[in-house]
Each structure stands twice: as structure tokens, then as C-alpha cells.
Biotite code that builds the C-alpha atoms (Angstrom):
import biotite.structure as struc

atoms = struc.array([
    struc.Atom([-220.648, -1.819, -78.064], chain_id="A", res_id=1, res_name="MET", atom_name="CA", element="C"),
    struc.Atom([-223.135, 1.060, -77.695], chain_id="A", res_id=2, res_name="GLY", atom_name="CA", element="C"),
    struc.Atom([-222.472, 1.792, -73.994], chain_id="A", res_id=3, res_name="PRO", atom_name="CA", element="C"),
    struc.Atom([-218.717, 1.495, -74.472], chain_id="A", res_id=4, res_name="ASN", atom_name="CA", element="C"),
    struc.Atom([-218.797, 4.062, -77.279], chain_id="A", res_id=5, res_name="ARG", atom_name="CA", element="C"),
    struc.Atom([-220.874, 6.354, -75.067], chain_id="A", res_id=6, res_name="LEU", atom_name="CA", element="C"),
    struc.Atom([-218.326, 6.039, -72.279], chain_id="A", res_id=7, res_name="LEU", atom_name="CA", element="C"),
    struc.Atom([-215.442, 6.735, -74.653], chain_id="A", res_id=8, res_name="THR", atom_name="CA", element="C"),
    struc.Atom([-217.098, 9.822, -76.124], chain_id="A", res_id=9, res_name="SER", atom_name="CA", element="C"),
    struc.Atom([-217.918, 11.076, -72.627], chain_id="A", res_id=10, res_name="ALA", atom_name="CA", element="C"),
    struc.Atom([-214.286, 10.657, -71.574], chain_id="A", res_id=11, res_name="LYS", atom_name="CA", element="C"),
    struc.Atom([-213.137, 12.540, -74.654], chain_id="A", res_id=12, res_name="LEU", atom_name="CA", element="C"),
    struc.Atom([-215.686, 15.285, -73.998], chain_id="A", res_id=13, res_name="ARG", atom_name="CA", element="C"),
    struc.Atom([-214.839, 15.800, -70.303], chain_id="A", res_id=14, res_name="MET", atom_name="CA", element="C"),
    struc.Atom([-211.387, 14.340, -69.602], chain_id="A", res_id=15, res_name="PRO", atom_name="CA", element="C"),
    struc.Atom([-210.748, 16.503, -66.521], chain_id="A", res_id=16, res_name="ALA", atom_name="CA", element="C"),
    struc.Atom([-213.864, 15.574, -64.530], chain_id="A", res_id=17, res_name="SER", atom_name="CA", element="C"),
    struc.Atom([-213.623, 11.972, -65.707], chain_id="A", res_id=18, res_name="GLU", atom_name="CA", element="C"),
    struc.Atom([-210.021, 11.566, -64.551], chain_id="A", res_id=19, res_name="SER", atom_name="CA", element="C"),
    struc.Atom([-210.834, 13.227, -61.222], chain_id="A", res_id=20, res_name="VAL", atom_name="CA", element="C"),
    struc.Atom([-213.731, 10.835, -60.620], chain_id="A", res_id=21, res_name="ALA", atom_name="CA", element="C"),
    struc.Atom([-211.601, 7.831, -61.587], chain_id="A", res_id=22, res_name="VAL", atom_name="CA", element="C"),
    struc.Atom([-208.782, 9.005, -59.331], chain_id="A", res_id=23, res_name="ARG", atom_name="CA", element="C"),
    struc.Atom([-211.127, 9.506, -56.367], chain_id="A", res_id=24, res_name="GLN", atom_name="CA", element="C"),
    struc.Atom([-212.689, 6.077, -56.926], chain_id="A", res_id=25, res_name="TRP", atom_name="CA", element="C"),
    struc.Atom([-209.273, 4.435, -57.202], chain_id="A", res_id=26, res_name="GLY", atom_name="CA", element="C"),
    struc.Atom([-208.042, 6.096, -54.004], chain_id="A", res_id=27, res_name="ILE", atom_name="CA", element="C"),
    struc.Atom([-211.131, 5.077, -52.038], chain_id="A", res_id=28, res_name="SER", atom_name="CA", element="C"),
    struc.Atom([-210.846, 1.542, -53.436], chain_id="A", res_id=29, res_name="PHE", atom_name="CA", element="C"),
    struc.Atom([-207.190, 1.275, -52.375], chain_id="A", res_id=30, res_name="ILE", atom_name="CA", element="C"),
    struc.Atom([-207.915, 2.745, -48.932], chain_id="A", res_id=31, res_name="VAL", atom_name="CA", element="C"),
    struc.Atom([-210.771, 0.290, -48.340], chain_id="A", res_id=32, res_name="GLU", atom_name="CA", element="C"),
    struc.Atom([-208.596, -2.619, -49.453], chain_id="A", res_id=33, res_name="ARG", atom_name="CA", element="C"),
    struc.Atom([-205.748, -1.542, -47.179], chain_id="A", res_id=34, res_name="GLU", atom_name="CA", element="C"),
    struc.Atom([-208.161, -1.127, -44.262], chain_id="A", res_id=35, res_name="THR", atom_name="CA", element="C"),
    struc.Atom([-209.612, -4.586, -44.855], chain_id="A", res_id=36, res_name="ALA", atom_name="CA", element="C"),
    struc.Atom([-206.121, -6.132, -44.938], chain_id="A", res_id=37, res_name="GLN", atom_name="CA", element="C"),
    struc.Atom([-205.132, -4.322, -41.732], chain_id="A", res_id=38, res_name="ASN", atom_name="CA", element="C"),
    struc.Atom([-208.341, -5.497, -40.034], chain_id="A", res_id=39, res_name="ALA", atom_name="CA", element="C"),
    struc.Atom([-207.287, -9.090, -40.662], chain_id="A", res_id=40, res_name="ASP", atom_name="CA", element="C"),
])
């Protein structure tokens, strides 16, 4: 529970940078998945 609480407090402290990082990770994840499917 400790690490989860740390993550939550960090998100509350810096929501802008956190959301940007999550969005960038999600986009790269989707792009890699699409590329892998197209490669098949």
C-alpha cells in the first residue's frame, strides 16, 4: 500500500506532468501494438 499511496500523492501533486507522461506512454504503446499487428 505504501508505493500506491506515493504514486497517488505524486499524481495529486503534479497532475499536468503525470498526465502528459501517461498520454505519451499510451500513445507509444498503441503505436507499437499497431505496428506489430501490421507486421503480421
